[in-house]
N, C-alpha and C positions, 0 to 999 in steps of 0.2 A: 503494499500499499503506499501511497506518497503522503508525506507530510501535506499538512492544510495550506503553509504558506509556501510551499513550493510549486504545486501542480498548476500545470497550463495545457490546455487541450490545443494540440498540433497533427498534424496528417503523420499516420505511421503506415511505413509502405508495408509491414509483415501483416497489421491488421488489417489495411485496406480501408482506413476511418480514420477520421480525427478522436486522437486517445489523449488521456489524461498523462502526461509526461513531468517528470520532476528534474531540475537542474541539479547535474552531479558535477559540474567544473565550469568555470568562465575563465577567460584570458581577457586581456584587451592589448592593443596595439596603438601606435600614434606616431605621423613623421611630418615635417613640414620643408618647405623651400623657403630659402632666405632672400633668393633672388625672384621669386615670382609673388611669395606670400600665401600661396597656395598651400593648403594643409590638409591632412585626411586622419580620421580615428574609424578604428574598428574596435568591435567585441566579437568575441565567439564563446558562445556557448554549446556545452554538451548535455545534451538533454535524454534522458531514459522512457522508453514508454512504460505505466505503471500495468500494464496487460503483459505483453510478450516479452518485454524486458529489452527491446532493439534501440540501440543509441542512434542518432542522428546530431550531426553539427550542424549550427547555425550561426552565419555570419551575417552582422548588421555593420555596413559600411556608411559612413558619412565622408563628405566630399565638400570643401570651402565653398564650392561655386555652385553646390545645390541649394535648392529653395530648404529654407530653416524648417527643421524639422523631419525632412524626408530622408529615409534610409535605403540603401540598397539590401534589400534581404536575402539571402539565399542558403539553400539547405544542400548538404552534402551527406547522403546520397540525395539528389531531387527528387521530389515526389512523384510516384508514377502514376501514370494516366491509366496504365490498365497492367495488371498481373502477370508475370511471364508464364506462359502454360507450362504444367510440368510435364509433358509429353516431348518438350524438346530435347530431350537426352535420346528419344527413339529417332532423331534427325541423324544424318551422317555430318561429322564434326564441322565441315566447314559450313554446313546449312545450318546448324545450330550455333556457330559462332557469329555470323553475318544476322540471323535473327536477333541474338541478343544485342547484338550492335543497333540494329534498329531500336529495339526497345530504349537504348538508352539515349538514343537522340529523340523517343517520343517523352521521356522524362525532361529531356530540356525544350518542352513545347515546341520544336521545331515542326515544321510543316510540309517543306520540300523533302528533306532528307529521308524521313519516313518512308513516302511515296517511290523514292529513287532506288530505295534499298529494297522495298517488297517486289518491284519491277526486277531487280537483280538476282533475288531470290527465285522467283518463278525462272527465270531465265537458266539457270542453274539446274534446275529441276528437270526442265524440259532438256536440256543439253545431255544430262545423265540418263534419261530414260529413252530418248528418241534421237541423241544425239544432234550434231548443230548441221541444221538445214536452212541454214539462208536468216531469213525474217523470222520475227516473233511469229506472224500469222501463219507460216510455214510450220513451225515448230507446234505452233497449239493446234493445227489441223494434225498433224502426224501423231499428237499424245491423245487425240480423241479417236483417230483411228485405231490406236494402240491399245485403246481401253480406259485408260487412266482416268478421263472425264468424260462425262456425258455431252450430247450436242449443248441441253441447255447450260449446263455447268461451263462449258467451252465459252459460250456467249457472256457469263458474268465474270470469267475469268478475263474475257478480252476487255472488258469494260475498266478490271481494276490495271491490266497493263496499260490500258490506254491513258488512264490519270498518271500513270508513272512514267509514263513518254512524255506527258504534257508538263510534268514538274521536270523533268530531266531537260528537255529540248525547248520548251515553248515559256520556262519561267513562271509556270500555275504553279500559286500557292493554295491549297486547297483548304478547306475549313476543317476544322477537329472532329468534327463529325464525318467527314468524307473520309479523312485520314483511318478513322476506326472501322468504318465502312470497307476499305480494303485491307485491312488487316484482317477483317473476319473473313474476306474471301478468301484471302491467300494463306490464312491459317486452316480453315476447312480444307483447301486444297493438297496441303501437306499433310494435314491427318488422314486424308482420303487414301493419299498414295503411301505414307510411310507409318502409320499407328494403327488404322482400323483392320488390315489384313492380319496382322498378329494379334489384335483381340480378337476377331473372329475365329481364328485357329483356337484360341485358348477357350472361348464361349463352346466352341465345339467338342473339345476335350472333355469339359465338363458337365455337357448336356447330355441326359439318356438317350439312347436312340429311340424311334419310333417302334411301336409295336406293329407288325404286319397285320392287316385286315384278316388274312386266315387264321395267325396267331389269336388274333383278339375274339375268333368267332369258336373257337375250340377250348379258348378258356373260359367263355361265357356259358358254352355247353356244358361244359366240365364241373361248374359252380353248383353246388347241391342247391334245391329249391327249397324254400320257407314251408315248412309244412309236411314236407316229404323226407322220406327217408333214402340217403345215396346209396 
């Protein structure tokens, strides 16, 4: 439990919510330039979640030329806009590393970098599964023919790829909602290709086999009827 005088409610990446935190350490820093008259001060607070015990560093930076009372406040690690999927470890190492980089850019509230990253991620998958066949459209068609995606899923994936192309080549900055929609589409495709097949195998192993209709009829006929002696 946190002491009454130290608790403060801030975002916790582990709890994925605003939770009570206690201050466990604090240090200050300052500097100035005699030639320009500029100065800055900074306060560093180490805070610990009262629930999961995760620790975060908060930096409050004041610069002499900023408006009075304004501070540049940043958290390390920054607040996560969405949690990393647990199934990422089922991906090939290079794809998992890129997915984690994309998430770090999401944490920094970037809008173009995640779109470019997802585009690259899809390209890596297509090259691995169907080879380098020229344009994105050609590879996407080959992916569909190979049975990795359905016709409808191919259209959805094409929309996500086009959004990534717009970010990379046309300077388009998508909205936060659009970025998360693209992340949903790409992650769904990664799961379909790398995760769900193994999940399905495990389910089949643990699911009892069906009884044939002939065997079922024999079992019913062999069952004693109520009120009758077998």
